[in-house]
Every structure is written in C-alpha cells, then in structure tokens.
MIDOSE-1310 file (N, C-alpha, C; in nm, 2 decimals, decimal comma, always signed):
residues 236
msep	+9,87/+9,58/+12,79/+9,94/+9,54/+12,67/+10,09/+9,54/+12,71; +10,16/+9,43/+12,67/+10,30/+9,42/+12,69/+10,38/+9,52/+12,61; +10,50/+9,55/+12,64/+10,58/+9,65/+12,57/+10,60/+9,61/+12,42; +10,56/+9,70/+12,33/+10,58/+9,66/+12,19/+10,73/+9,66/+12,15
flas	+10,76/+9,58/+12,05/+10,90/+9,57/+12,01/+10,91/+9,55/+11,86; +11,03/+9,57/+11,81/+11,06/+9,56/+11,67/+11,09/+9,41/+11,64; +11,00/+9,34/+11,57/+11,02/+9,20/+11,55/+11,12/+9,17/+11,43; +11,12/+9,26/+11,33/+11,20/+9,24/+11,22/+11,23/+9,37/+11,14
iqvg	+11,34/+9,38/+11,08/+11,38/+9,49/+11,00/+11,40/+9,44/+10,86; +11,35/+9,52/+10,76/+11,37/+9,48/+10,62/+11,42/+9,60/+10,54; +11,51/+9,58/+10,44/+11,55/+9,69/+10,35/+11,57/+9,63/+10,21; +11,57/+9,72/+10,11/+11,59/+9,67/+9,98/+11,60/+9,79/+9,88
lpre	+11,68/+9,78/+9,78/+11,70/+9,88/+9,68/+11,61/+9,85/+9,56; +11,58/+9,95/+9,48/+11,50/+9,93/+9,36/+11,56/+9,83/+9,27; +11,47/+9,75/+9,21/+11,50/+9,64/+9,11/+11,41/+9,65/+8,99; +11,45/+9,60/+8,88/+11,37/+9,60/+8,76/+11,32/+9,46/+8,73
fgqe	+11,20/+9,45/+8,69/+11,13/+9,32/+8,66/+11,05/+9,33/+8,53; +11,01/+9,22/+8,48/+10,92/+9,22/+8,36/+10,98/+9,21/+8,23; +10,90/+9,20/+8,13/+10,94/+9,18/+7,99/+10,86/+9,27/+7,90; +10,94/+9,33/+7,81/+10,87/+9,42/+7,71/+10,78/+9,34/+7,62
gaad	+10,66/+9,40/+7,60/+10,56/+9,34/+7,51/+10,48/+9,23/+7,57; +10,49/+9,20/+7,70/+10,41/+9,10/+7,76/+10,26/+9,12/+7,75; +10,19/+9,02/+7,72/+10,04/+9,04/+7,71/+9,98/+9,07/+7,84; +10,02/+9,01/+7,95/+9,96/+9,04/+8,08/+10,03/+9,16/+8,14
pmdr	+9,96/+9,27/+8,18/+10,02/+9,38/+8,24/+10,11/+9,35/+8,36; +10,07/+9,24/+8,43/+10,15/+9,20/+8,55/+10,29/+9,16/+8,51; +10,31/+9,12/+8,38/+10,44/+9,07/+8,34/+10,53/+9,18/+8,26; +10,47/+9,30/+8,25/+10,54/+9,41/+8,18/+10,65/+9,47/+8,27
pwtt	+10,74/+9,55/+8,21/+10,85/+9,60/+8,28/+10,80/+9,70/+8,39; +10,87/+9,69/+8,51/+10,84/+9,78/+8,62/+10,96/+9,79/+8,71; +10,98/+9,90/+8,78/+11,09/+9,91/+8,87/+11,03/+9,94/+9,01; +11,08/+9,87/+9,11/+11,02/+9,88/+9,24/+11,12/+9,85/+9,35
giyk	+11,10/+9,91/+9,47/+11,18/+9,88/+9,59/+11,10/+9,81/+9,69; +10,99/+9,75/+9,65/+10,90/+9,68/+9,74/+10,95/+9,55/+9,79; +11,05/+9,49/+9,72/+11,11/+9,36/+9,76/+11,21/+9,39/+9,87; +11,18/+9,35/+9,99/+11,27/+9,38/+10,11/+11,33/+9,25/+10,16
evva	+11,45/+9,26/+10,21/+11,52/+9,14/+10,27/+11,54/+9,17/+10,42; +11,53/+9,07/+10,50/+11,55/+9,08/+10,65/+11,70/+9,12/+10,68; +11,71/+9,22/+10,77/+11,85/+9,26/+10,82/+11,88/+9,18/+10,94; +11,99/+9,11/+10,94/+12,02/+9,01/+11,04/+12,07/+9,08/+11,17
gpvr	+12,14/+9,20/+11,15/+12,20/+9,26/+11,27/+12,16/+9,41/+11,27; +12,24/+9,49/+11,34/+12,21/+9,63/+11,35/+12,22/+9,71/+11,22; +12,14/+9,81/+11,21/+12,14/+9,89/+11,09/+12,11/+10,04/+11,13; +12,17/+10,13/+11,06/+12,16/+10,27/+11,10/+12,03/+10,33/+11,03
lrlk	+11,95/+10,40/+11,12/+11,83/+10,47/+11,07/+11,87/+10,61/+11,05; +11,85/+10,66/+10,93/+11,88/+10,80/+10,90/+11,76/+10,88/+10,87; +11,77/+11,01/+10,84/+11,65/+11,10/+10,84/+11,56/+11,06/+10,72; +11,61/+11,00/+10,62/+11,52/+10,97/+10,50/+11,50/+10,82/+10,48
nldg	+11,58/+10,73/+10,54/+11,56/+10,59/+10,53/+11,66/+10,51/+10,61; +11,65/+10,38/+10,61/+11,75/+10,30/+10,67/+11,87/+10,27/+10,57; +11,99/+10,25/+10,62/+12,10/+10,22/+10,53/+12,06/+10,09/+10,45; +12,08/+10,10/+10,32/+12,05/+9,98/+10,24/+11,91/+9,98/+10,18
dgqa	+11,83/+10,08/+10,21/+11,70/+10,09/+10,16/+11,68/+10,20/+10,06; +11,58/+10,18/+9,97/+11,56/+10,29/+9,87/+11,42/+10,27/+9,81; +11,38/+10,37/+9,73/+11,25/+10,37/+9,67/+11,27/+10,40/+9,52; +11,19/+10,34/+9,44/+11,20/+10,36/+9,29/+11,12/+10,49/+9,25
dlvh	+11,01/+10,52/+9,31/+10,93/+10,63/+9,28/+10,94/+10,73/+9,39; +11,03/+10,83/+9,37/+11,05/+10,92/+9,48/+10,94/+11,04/+9,48; +10,85/+11,04/+9,39/+10,74/+11,13/+9,39/+10,64/+11,09/+9,49; +10,61/+10,95/+9,50/+10,50/+10,90/+9,58/+10,56/+10,82/+9,70
hggp	+10,68/+10,79/+9,70/+10,74/+10,71/+9,81/+10,87/+10,78/+9,86; +10,90/+10,75/+9,99/+11,03/+10,80/+10,05/+11,01/+10,95/+10,09; +11,13/+11,00/+10,13/+11,13/+11,14/+10,18/+11,11/+11,15/+10,33; +11,13/+11,26/+10,39/+11,13/+11,27/+10,53/+11,00/+11,22/+10,60
dkav	+10,88/+11,24/+10,54/+10,76/+11,20/+10,60/+10,73/+11,05/+10,58; +10,81/+10,99/+10,49/+10,79/+10,84/+10,47/+10,93/+10,77/+10,48; +11,00/+10,80/+10,58/+11,13/+10,75/+10,60/+11,13/+10,60/+10,63; +11,03/+10,56/+10,71/+11,02/+10,42/+10,75/+10,87/+10,37/+10,74
lays	+10,85/+10,26/+10,67/+10,72/+10,20/+10,67/+10,71/+10,09/+10,78; +10,61/+10,11/+10,86/+10,59/+10,01/+10,97/+10,46/+9,93/+10,95; +10,46/+9,80/+10,99/+10,35/+9,71/+10,97/+10,34/+9,62/+11,09; +10,21/+9,59/+11,13/+10,19/+9,51/+11,24/+10,20/+9,36/+11,21
akhy	+10,28/+9,29/+11,29/+10,30/+9,15/+11,27/+10,16/+9,07/+11,29; +10,07/+9,14/+11,37/+9,94/+9,07/+11,40/+9,86/+9,05/+11,27; +9,88/+9,13/+11,17/+9,80/+9,12/+11,05/+9,84/+9,00/+10,96; +9,95/+8,94/+10,98/+10,00/+8,84/+10,89/+9,92/+8,71/+10,89
adwr	+9,86/+8,67/+11,00/+9,77/+8,55/+11,01/+9,65/+8,57/+10,91; +9,59/+8,69/+10,92/+9,48/+8,71/+10,83/+9,52/+8,71/+10,68; +9,63/+8,77/+10,65/+9,67/+8,78/+10,51/+9,71/+8,64/+10,46; +9,78/+8,56/+10,54/+9,82/+8,43/+10,50/+9,70/+8,34/+10,46
qsmn	+9,59/+8,36/+10,54/+9,46/+8,29/+10,51/+9,40/+8,35/+10,38; +9,37/+8,48/+10,38/+9,30/+8,54/+10,27/+9,37/+8,53/+10,13; +9,51/+8,54/+10,14/+9,59/+8,53/+10,02/+9,63/+8,39/+9,98; +9,58/+8,29/+10,07/+9,62/+8,15/+10,05/+9,77/+8,13/+10,03
nptl	+9,84/+8,19/+10,13/+9,98/+8,19/+10,12/+10,04/+8,17/+10,26; +10,04/+8,04/+10,31/+10,08/+8,02/+10,45/+10,22/+8,05/+10,49; +10,31/+8,07/+10,39/+10,45/+8,10/+10,41/+10,48/+8,25/+10,40; +10,37/+8,34/+10,39/+10,39/+8,48/+10,38/+10,48/+8,53/+10,50
sfga	+10,59/+8,59/+10,47/+10,69/+8,63/+10,58/+10,69/+8,78/+10,60; +10,75/+8,82/+10,71/+10,77/+8,96/+10,74/+10,84/+9,03/+10,63; +10,79/+9,15/+10,59/+10,85/+9,22/+10,48/+10,76/+9,21/+10,35; +10,66/+9,12/+10,36/+10,58/+9,09/+10,24/+10,50/+9,21/+10,19
fgen	+10,48/+9,30/+10,28/+10,40/+9,42/+10,24/+10,49/+9,54/+10,22; +10,62/+9,51/+10,20/+10,72/+9,62/+10,17/+10,76/+9,70/+10,29; +10,72/+9,65/+10,41/+10,75/+9,73/+10,53/+10,90/+9,72/+10,57; +10,95/+9,83/+10,63/+11,08/+9,82/+10,69/+11,08/+9,77/+10,83
ftli	+10,98/+9,81/+10,91/+10,97/+9,77/+11,05/+10,85/+9,68/+11,06; +10,86/+9,55/+11,11/+10,75/+9,47/+11,14/+10,74/+9,47/+11,29; +10,63/+9,51/+11,35/+10,62/+9,54/+11,49/+10,52/+9,44/+11,56; +10,56/+9,40/+11,68/+10,47/+9,32/+11,76/+10,42/+9,41/+11,88
glte	+10,29/+9,41/+11,90/+10,23/+9,48/+12,01/+10,17/+9,61/+11,97; +10,17/+9,64/+11,84/+10,11/+9,77/+11,79/+10,03/+9,74/+11,66; +9,91/+9,80/+11,65/+9,84/+9,80/+11,53/+9,79/+9,95/+11,50; +9,71/+9,96/+11,40/+9,66/+10,10/+11,36/+9,57/+10,16/+11,47
tdvc	+9,51/+10,08/+11,55/+9,43/+10,13/+11,66/+9,51/+10,17/+11,78; +9,64/+10,14/+11,78/+9,73/+10,16/+11,90/+9,82/+10,28/+11,88; +9,83/+10,33/+11,76/+9,92/+10,45/+11,74/+9,84/+10,56/+11,68; +9,89/+10,68/+11,71/+9,82/+10,81/+11,67/+9,91/+10,90/+11,58
igdi	+9,85/+10,98/+11,50/+9,92/+11,07/+11,42/+10,00/+11,16/+11,52; +10,13/+11,18/+11,49/+10,21/+11,26/+11,58/+10,28/+11,19/+11,69; +10,24/+11,07/+11,72/+10,31/+10,99/+11,82/+10,46/+11,00/+11,81; +10,53/+11,01/+11,92/+10,68/+11,00/+11,92/+10,72/+10,88/+11,99
wqvg	+10,79/+10,79/+11,92/+10,83/+10,66/+11,98/+10,98/+10,65/+11,98; +11,04/+10,61/+12,09/+11,18/+10,58/+12,09/+11,21/+10,43/+12,06; +11,30/+10,41/+11,97/+11,33/+10,27/+11,93/+11,47/+10,24/+11,99; +11,48/+10,15/+12,08/+11,61/+10,12/+12,15/+11,66/+10,24/+12,23
deav	+11,79/+10,26/+12,23/+11,85/+10,36/+12,31/+11,87/+10,49/+12,23; +11,87/+10,49/+12,10/+11,91/+10,61/+12,02/+11,80/+10,67/+11,94; +11,74/+10,59/+11,85/+11,65/+10,64/+11,75/+11,52/+10,68/+11,80; +11,47/+10,79/+11,75/+11,34/+10,85/+11,78/+11,26/+10,87/+11,65
vqvs	+11,14/+10,82/+11,64/+11,06/+10,83/+11,52/+10,92/+10,89/+11,56; +10,85/+10,94/+11,46/+10,72/+11,00/+11,48/+10,62/+10,96/+11,37; +10,50/+10,92/+11,41/+10,40/+10,88/+11,31/+10,36/+11,00/+11,23; +10,37/+10,98/+11,10/+10,33/+11,09/+11,01/+10,20/+11,07/+10,93
qprq	+10,17/+10,95/+10,89/+10,05/+10,92/+10,82/+10,03/+10,77/+10,80; +9,90/+10,73/+10,78/+9,88/+10,59/+10,74/+9,95/+10,56/+10,60; +9,98/+10,44/+10,58/+10,03/+10,40/+10,44/+9,91/+10,39/+10,35; +9,93/+10,44/+10,23/+9,83/+10,43/+10,12/+9,88/+10,33/+10,02
pcwk	+9,83/+10,20/+10,02/+9,89/+10,10/+9,93/+9,87/+10,13/+9,78; +9,96/+10,09/+9,70/+9,95/+10,12/+9,56/+9,96/+9,99/+9,47; +9,95/+10,01/+9,34/+9,95/+9,90/+9,25/+10,07/+9,81/+9,25; +10,18/+9,86/+9,30/+10,30/+9,78/+9,30/+10,29/+9,67/+9,41
larr	+10,22/+9,69/+9,52/+10,20/+9,59/+9,61/+10,12/+9,48/+9,55; +10,02/+9,52/+9,47/+9,93/+9,42/+9,40/+10,01/+9,34/+9,30; +10,10/+9,41/+9,22/+10,18/+9,33/+9,13/+10,28/+9,24/+9,20; +10,33/+9,29/+9,31/+10,43/+9,20/+9,38/+10,37/+9,06/+9,41
wrik	+10,24/+9,06/+9,44/+10,18/+8,93/+9,47/+10,08/+8,88/+9,36; +10,08/+8,96/+9,25/+10,00/+8,92/+9,13/+9,85/+8,90/+9,17; +9,80/+9,00/+9,25/+9,66/+9,00/+9,29/+9,62/+9,14/+9,27; +9,54/+9,17/+9,16/+9,51/+9,30/+9,11/+9,43/+9,38/+9,22
tlal	+9,36/+9,31/+9,30/+9,27/+9,38/+9,40/+9,34/+9,39/+9,53; +9,46/+9,36/+9,54/+9,52/+9,35/+9,68/+9,54/+9,49/+9,74; +9,58/+9,59/+9,66/+9,60/+9,73/+9,72/+9,46/+9,78/+9,77; +9,36/+9,76/+9,70/+9,22/+9,80/+9,75/+9,19/+9,72/+9,87
avqq	+9,21/+9,59/+9,87/+9,18/+9,51/+9,99/+9,25/+9,55/+10,11; +9,38/+9,59/+10,10/+9,46/+9,64/+10,21/+9,40/+9,77/+10,26; +9,37/+9,86/+10,17/+9,31/+9,99/+10,20/+9,18/+9,98/+10,28; +9,09/+9,89/+10,22/+8,95/+9,88/+10,28/+8,96/+9,81/+10,41
sgrt	+9,05/+9,72/+10,43/+9,06/+9,64/+10,56/+9,11/+9,73/+10,68; +9,18/+9,84/+10,64/+9,23/+9,92/+10,75/+9,37/+9,87/+10,80; +9,41/+9,76/+10,75/+9,54/+9,70/+10,79/+9,65/+9,75/+10,69; +9,67/+9,88/+10,70/+9,75/+9,95/+10,60/+9,90/+9,96/+10,65
gwyf	+9,92/+9,97/+10,78/+10,05/+10,01/+10,83/+10,06/+10,16/+10,83; +10,17/+10,21/+10,86/+10,18/+10,36/+10,87/+10,33/+10,40/+10,85; +10,35/+10,53/+10,83/+10,49/+10,58/+10,81/+10,54/+10,65/+10,93; +10,67/+10,64/+10,95/+10,74/+10,72/+11,05/+10,83/+10,82/+10,98
rvrt	+10,83/+10,94/+11,04/+10,94/+11,03/+11,01/+11,05/+11,01/+11,12; +11,17/+11,05/+11,09/+11,28/+11,02/+11,19/+11,31/+11,15/+11,26; +11,30/+11,15/+11,39/+11,33/+11,27/+11,47/+11,48/+11,27/+11,51; +11,53/+11,15/+11,55/+11,67/+11,14/+11,59/+11,72/+11,01/+11,52
egvv	+11,83/+11,02/+11,45/+11,89/+10,91/+11,39/+11,95/+10,82/+11,49; +11,98/+10,69/+11,46/+12,04/+10,60/+11,55/+12,04/+10,46/+11,49; +12,11/+10,37/+11,56/+12,12/+10,23/+11,52/+12,00/+10,16/+11,58; +11,94/+10,08/+11,49/+11,82/+10,00/+11,53/+11,85/+9,85/+11,50
qagm	+11,78/+9,76/+11,57/+11,80/+9,62/+11,55/+11,67/+9,54/+11,60; +11,65/+9,43/+11,53/+11,53/+9,35/+11,57/+11,54/+9,31/+11,72; +11,43/+9,32/+11,78/+11,42/+9,29/+11,93/+11,42/+9,41/+12,01; +11,45/+9,53/+11,96/+11,45/+9,65/+12,04/+11,31/+9,69/+12,07
plvl	+11,29/+9,74/+12,20/+11,15/+9,79/+12,24/+11,12/+9,92/+12,17; +10,99/+9,95/+12,16/+10,94/+10,08/+12,13/+10,87/+10,14/+12,25; +10,91/+10,26/+12,28/+10,86/+10,33/+12,40/+10,79/+10,46/+12,36; +10,67/+10,48/+12,39/+10,59/+10,60/+12,36/+10,64/+10,71/+12,45
rerp	+10,69/+10,82/+12,38/+10,74/+10,94/+12,45/+10,64/+11,05/+12,46; +10,57/+11,07/+12,35/+10,47/+11,18/+12,34/+10,35/+11,14/+12,26; +10,23/+11,19/+12,29/+10,11/+11,16/+12,21/+10,03/+11,29/+12,21; +10,06/+11,38/+12,11/+9,99/+11,51/+12,11/+9,85/+11,50/+12,05
hpdw	+9,82/+11,40/+11,98/+9,68/+11,39/+11,91/+9,62/+11,26/+11,94; +9,58/+11,23/+12,07/+9,53/+11,10/+12,11/+9,40/+11,07/+12,04; +9,32/+11,16/+11,98/+9,20/+11,14/+11,92/+9,22/+11,08/+11,78; +9,34/+11,10/+11,72/+9,36/+11,06/+11,58/+9,45/+10,94/+11,57
tvar	+9,39/+10,83/+11,59/+9,46/+10,70/+11,57/+9,48/+10,69/+11,41; +9,57/+10,60/+11,38/+9,59/+10,57/+11,24/+9,46/+10,51/+11,18; +9,40/+10,42/+11,26/+9,27/+10,36/+11,22/+9,17/+10,46/+11,18; +9,15/+10,56/+11,27/+9,05/+10,67/+11,24/+9,09/+10,75/+11,12
anrv	+9,21/+10,78/+11,11/+9,26/+10,86/+10,99/+9,23/+10,78/+10,86; +9,25/+10,65/+10,87/+9,22/+10,57/+10,75/+9,07/+10,57/+10,72; +8,99/+10,57/+10,82/+8,84/+10,57/+10,79/+8,80/+10,70/+10,73; +8,85/+10,81/+10,78/+8,82/+10,94/+10,72/+8,87/+10,95/+10,58
mhld	+8,99/+10,90/+10,55/+9,04/+10,92/+10,41/+8,97/+10,83/+10,31; +8,94/+10,70/+10,36/+8,90/+10,60/+10,26/+8,76/+10,55/+10,27; +8,70/+10,56/+10,38/+8,56/+10,51/+10,40/+8,46/+10,61/+10,42; +8,48/+10,71/+10,50/+8,38/+10,82/+10,53/+8,41/+10,94/+10,45
ksdf	+8,41/+10,93/+10,32/+8,45/+11,04/+10,23/+8,35/+11,16/+10,23; +8,23/+11,13/+10,27/+8,13/+11,24/+10,27/+8,14/+11,32/+10,40; +8,22/+11,28/+10,50/+8,23/+11,35/+10,62/+8,33/+11,46/+10,61; +8,29/+11,58/+10,55/+8,38/+11,69/+10,53/+8,43/+11,75/+10,66
aaal	+8,35/+11,75/+10,77/+8,39/+11,80/+10,89/+8,51/+11,73/+10,95; +8,50/+11,59/+10,94/+8,61/+11,51/+10,99/+8,73/+11,53/+10,91; +8,71/+11,55/+10,77/+8,83/+11,57/+10,68/+8,90/+11,70/+10,72; +8,82/+11,80/+10,75/+8,88/+11,93/+10,78/+8,95/+11,92/+10,92
elaa	+8,89/+11,85/+11,01/+8,96/+11,83/+11,14/+9,09/+11,76/+11,13; +9,09/+11,65/+11,05/+9,21/+11,58/+11,03/+9,32/+11,66/+10,95; +9,27/+11,74/+10,85/+9,37/+11,82/+10,78/+9,43/+11,93/+10,86; +9,37/+11,96/+10,97/+9,42/+12,07/+11,06/+9,52/+12,01/+11,16
vpll	+9,54/+11,88/+11,16/+9,64/+11,82/+11,25/+9,78/+11,86/+11,20; +9,86/+11,94/+11,26/+9,98/+11,99/+11,21/+10,09/+11,88/+11,19; +10,08/+11,77/+11,26/+10,19/+11,67/+11,25/+10,15/+11,56/+11,15; +10,03/+11,57/+11,08/+10,00/+11,49/+10,97/+10,09/+11,53/+10,85
senw	+10,12/+11,43/+10,77/+10,21/+11,46/+10,66/+10,15/+11,57/+10,56; +10,23/+11,64/+10,50/+10,19/+11,75/+10,41/+10,10/+11,69/+10,29; +10,14/+11,57/+10,25/+10,06/+11,51/+10,14/+9,92/+11,48/+10,18; +9,90/+11,42/+10,30/+9,77/+11,39/+10,34/+9,69/+11,52/+10,37
ratl	+9,75/+11,62/+10,42/+9,67/+11,74/+10,45/+9,63/+11,80/+10,32; +9,71/+11,80/+10,22/+9,68/+11,85/+10,09/+9,56/+11,78/+10,02; +9,57/+11,64/+10,03/+9,46/+11,56/+9,97/+9,33/+11,59/+10,04; +9,33/+11,60/+10,17/+9,20/+11,63/+10,24/+9,15/+11,77/+10,21
arrt	+9,24/+11,86/+10,19/+9,20/+12,00/+10,16/+9,13/+12,00/+10,02; +9,19/+11,92/+9,92/+9,13/+11,91/+9,79/+8,99/+11,85/+9,80; +8,98/+11,75/+9,88/+8,85/+11,69/+9,90/+8,74/+11,79/+9,94; +8,77/+11,86/+10,04/+8,67/+11,96/+10,08/+8,64/+12,07/+9,98
ande	+8,73/+12,08/+9,88/+8,71/+12,18/+9,77/+8,66/+12,11/+9,65; +8,62/+11,98/+9,67/+8,56/+11,90/+9,55/+8,66/+11,89/+9,44; +8,79/+11,87/+9,47/+8,90/+11,87/+9,37/+8,99/+11,75/+9,40; +8,94/+11,64/+9,46/+9,02/+11,52/+9,49/+9,04/+11,44/+9,36
sdpq	+9,16/+11,39/+9,35/+9,20/+11,30/+9,23/+9,14/+11,16/+9,25; +9,12/+11,09/+9,14/+9,07/+10,95/+9,15/+9,17/+10,86/+9,20; +9,14/+10,79/+9,31/+9,24/+10,69/+9,37/+9,26/+10,57/+9,29; +9,18/+10,54/+9,19/+9,20/+10,42/+9,11/+9,34/+10,42/+9,04
krll	+9,39/+10,54/+9,01/+9,52/+10,54/+8,94/+9,63/+10,48/+9,04; +9,62/+10,52/+9,17/+9,71/+10,46/+9,27/+9,69/+10,32/+9,29; +9,56/+10,27/+9,30/+9,53/+10,14/+9,33/+9,55/+10,04/+9,22; +9,52/+10,08/+9,10/+9,53/+9,99/+8,98/+9,66/+10,02/+8,90
gena	+9,69/+10,15/+8,88/+9,81/+10,19/+8,81/+9,83/+10,11/+8,68; +9,95/+10,06/+8,66/+9,99/+9,99/+8,54/+9,94/+9,85/+8,53; +9,87/+9,80/+8,64/+9,81/+9,67/+8,64/+9,68/+9,66/+8,56; +9,62/+9,78/+8,53/+9,49/+9,78/+8,47/+9,50/+9,73/+8,32
C-alpha cells in the first residue's frame, strides 16, 4: 500500500436551518455543524478541533475523543452511485479529514498517526452516524445505511497540536491494538450484538473512547439504549 495522505480538510461552524411549523420533519428547525467547507491552505489542529470548526451538539459530538472526524475517500464512489449523486464531494459526510490510502480495515483503535511534521493523532472510536447526516441529504435511512455498511469513518483524538494541510502524509507511529480494527469494532457494536464476549473484550481496550466503553458495558448488563433515537432522531 502506498503511503496514505490527507486529500482534503473541511471545517464549519454550527448553522441554523428549517422553518417553524413545517409539515415535513426534514424542513423543521435544526442546528448543525455538519456542513463543512474545504480549507484551501494550512490550518491549525488543536486538542479539541481544527481552527474554524465547531459542533452544535456538544453532548454527542466534539470533545477530546472526537476532535477530528476522518473519512476514506475510497468510499465516495459507492455513495455517489447509491445516493444517485455523482457530484458528491469531500466533506459530504461531515468529515474534517478526507483520507486517501486508509479505510476502516486499515486503522486500529489506539493507532498513533503523525500528520505532516507536527501534528500527532490517535484513533479513538468509529464514527456513529446520526439523524443529522440523514437530514443533510434528505434521506431518512442514510444514517442506518452508513452504519450497516461499515463505511462509517472514525474519530481521532489529538496527541500533539500542529499545522496541517491537504497533501500531507500520514505515518503510523504506534499500533498497540492490532486486533481491533475500526471495521471489527463496528461489527461488534452494530452487527454482532449478541456476542457479549467480544463486547467485553472491546470494552477492555483502554484507548477506546470512554463513550464506547460505557455503551458496551451497558450492553453486557442488558441496559443498552435504543439506537433508533440516534439514527432517526427528529426526522421521525
């Protein structure tokens, strides 16, 4: 595999959309930071986000474990076809980093990657798509489709701040949990829900985000919340 690199960087601040009293839930008021714009030059990566980036729902998005959302450029061909949107461009899934040369099968929980000369990031968890992605593209089933496909993307926490720019290489520095690819973690969380042994094993990975470890612990205690609220939310 050739050296992976940062194909594009996107940032965006929360914006308000919709109209009060709209009959279609998709047209009702909502606030989101999912609309991202391409950064043309260098941008500083900080511990909680990139300069110029922000999230509307700080309970479920953002924070140290979700400082940067990464997505594989390889997935865009499939989505352009299945969404019947041939012009779908990088950033369409709300990601900050669009990467060439990496997918969910190529990165593992806890991986430490250097981006360019300065920044160092670490894989914290797979992305769990929510209803706002579905509303962004007016496809109510899109969040579920992304989740079930395994083409979710993943989050980085920031280990070392620095300036990043499109075109920079990503170099793997450490891989403490080679058995736990993002793809496998997705399967355990979303597809193999009856495999409590795997859930316990994944929950014991110390570099997995606190939120994911808590969710898996609740599952093994038969106290997991219904994911439909996240997937459908205000679009229902």
